[in-house]
N, C-alpha and C positions, 0 to 999 in steps of 0.2 A: 434487619441487616444493616440499616443505616446507624443504629446505635452500636451494634457490634463493631463496624468499621471504625466509628468514631472513638471507641474505647481502645482500639488496638495500638500496639506499640512496635517499634522496629524489632525484627526477629520473630514476630508472631506468624503463624500459619493458620489460616482460617479455612477449613475444609466444609464444603457444602454437600450435603447428601442428595440423592435423587429427588426430583420434584420441580415445581414451578414457582418461581418468585416474581411477583408482578408489582409494578409501581409506576408512579408519574414523575418521580424525582431522580436526578443523577446520584449514583453511588460513587463516593470518592474513595479511592484506595490510597492509604497514607504511605509515606516513606517506610521502607524496610519490611512491608508486609507482603506475604505470599497469599494470594486468593486462589483457591483450588476447587474446582468442581469434580463430580464424579464421572463426567462424560455424559451423564443424563441430567445434569443440572441445568435448568433453563431460566434465564433471566428475561422478562418481557417488559419493555419499556412503553409506557402510555404517554409520556411527556415529550416535550419538543427538544429537550437536551439529550446529550449522550446517555446510554444506559450505564456505562462505566467510564470513569475518568480518573486519571491520576496527573496532578499538576503541581509544579514546584517541588517535585519528589526525587528519590533516588533509590535504587535497589529494590524495585517492585517486580513482582512476578504475578501474572494473571494466566491460570492454566486450566485447560479441560472444561471450559464453560460453553453453553449454547446461549446465544443472544438473538433476539429478534425485537422488531418495533412494529407498533400498530398506527402510529402517526408520523407525519413527515418530520424528519429530523437531518441535522448535518452529518452525523456519524453514530455508530454503535459504540466504538471505543474510542476515546480521545486521550492522547499522550501530549502534554504540553509543558514546556520548560522543565523537562525532567532528564535524569541521567540513569543509565544502566536499568533499563526496564526490559523484561522479557514477557512476550505474549505467545503462548505456545499451545497448540493442540485444541483451539476453540472453533466453533462453528457459528458463523455469523450469517443471518438471513436478513437482508435489507428490505424484503417484502415490497420492492418497487417504491419504497418510501424514504430510504436513507440515501443521501448523497455519497457517503463513504462507508466502508466497512470499519477500517482502522485508520485514524488520522493521527499523524505525528507532526507536531510544530515545535520549532525552536528547542530541539532536544538533541541529546548526544548519547552514543553507544547504545542504540535501541535494537533489540533483537526481535524479529517477527518470524516465527518458525512453524511450519506444519499446521497452519490453519486453513479452514474451508470457508470461503467467503462467496456468497451468491446473492443475486437479485438486488443489487444496489440500483438506484434510479438511473436509467439510461438516457440521460439528456445531455447534450454536448455543452450547453451553456453554463453548467454548474461546475465543470472541471472536477468532478468527483471521480473516485476510483475505489476498487476493492481495498487497496492498501495505498495510502498517499503519505509521502514524506515532504515536508516543506521546511527549508532552512534547518535541516537536521542531518544526523549521520547515523549510520547503523547497517544491519544486514537483514535481507528479505530472503528467506530460504524455505523451499520445499513447501510452498502454499499453493493452494488450488483455488482459482478465481474463475467464477462463471458469471456471465451476463454483466450488466451495468455499463458504465460509460468507458472508463480506462481500467485495465486490470491492475498493474502496478504503475505508480506515478510518482516520480521524484522531481521536485520543483525547487530551483535555486539551492541545491545541496552541494556544498563545497567544502573540502578540509579547511580547517581553521589555520593549521600550520603544515609545512612539509608538502609532500607529494602523495600521501596516502589517499585512496579513494574514500569518497564521502559515503557512497552507497555500493554495497555489494548484493547484487540480485542474482541468486543462483538456484537452479532446479526448480523453478515455479512453473505451474501450468495455468495459462490464462486463455479462456475460450468464450467465443460468442459476445464479444465486447462491441460497443457501438463505435468507439475510436480504437486507438492502439492497445494491443495487449500489454505492452510495456513502454513507457515513455519517459525520457530524460529531458527536462527543460532546464537549460543553464546549470547542468549538473556534472560532476566529476565521479565517475564510477566504473564498476565491472559488472558485465552482463554475461553470465555463462550457463550453459546447459538448460536453458529454459525452453518450454514448448509453448508456442504462441500460435493460435489458429482462430480463424472465424471472425476477424474484425470486420464490421459491416460497411465502414466508411473509410478507413485509413490502413495503416500498415501495421505488421506484427510488432515490430520494434521501431520506435521513433526517436532519433536523437537531434535535438534542435535547441534553438535559443528561446527563452521564455519571453513572453510579450512584455513583461515587466523589466527585463534586463537584457535588451536587444544587443548590447555591447559585449555580452559575455556569452561565448559559445559553450556547448557541452563538450566533455572529453570523456570518451568511453572505450573500453576494450570490450568487443562483442565477440565471444568465442564460443564454439560448439553448440549454438542454439538451432532448434527447429522452428521454422516459421513457414505455415502453409495455409492455403486457402483464404488469404486475406484480400479485401478488396483492393488495397493499394500494394505497395512493395513488401516483401518479406521483412527487409531492413532498409531504412532510409536514414541518411545524415542530411540534415539542413544546415549549412553554414557552420558545421561543428567539426571537431577533430576526433580522431580515433584509430583504432585498429580492428579489422574485421578478419576473422580467421575460422576456418572449419566449421562454418554454418551451413545447414541444409535449409534451402528456401525453394519452395515449389508451389504451384497452384495460384500465384498472384493473378488476380482477375483483370485488373486495368493497367498494371505497371510491372516493372522488372522485379527480379528476385532481390537485387541489391541495388539501391539508387544512391548517388551521391549529388547533392543539388545545392544551389544557392538559395537561401531564404529570401525572398523578395522584400521583406521588411528589415533585413539585416543592415546595420549601419556601415558596414565595410565591404 
């Protein structure tokens, strides 16, 4: 598979049939290539790096694959310094070993759609997530995330120009996470029609300032979400701005359904 991807050119579509593909090196998907599984195509990573990565690329599609790891790693799929990447219909199993399911860094116009991510490593100190965007923009839509540390996490994601949202998180389900089901840290975006439940330590949705950019509040429109049975609030804003409308919040164990608070570490 490494040789096949290495020989591929923009416009190529690589279709993988049913079966298990195993290895200890990261597979790199080049620009303009569509890598497609059958829905029963499984990639198993035995190495410390990502199972799949696309870096410095554009117009890549990764579709209908199953991925899991057998050793500790930072992520199953990595998107770095890329543009116009679509990841859709994949099943990712972190096996309590991967910090992240899908990690997007320094990238633009990324679509993460209809994936199922489960069992990422549930440890608060790694800031891992089922789907994590950092210094990037794109859409996170119709994904199902179970277990792990944070469900969907956007960190320092802001539009490069104008007032368009950097992140649109819509119709995702996040359940049984250690921390928030969905978290924006110093991020500008829209959060709509998500279902977030079972956070063991914090809130369903958390809008706050990142510890690396305390001068920069998040700005979020939070509309039409369901947040229930979380340890903390259903929705909480910490020293950040936004609009909250038509959300259903119930069953918060220790705090209110919706909380607006000052972050004690805020610089203003």
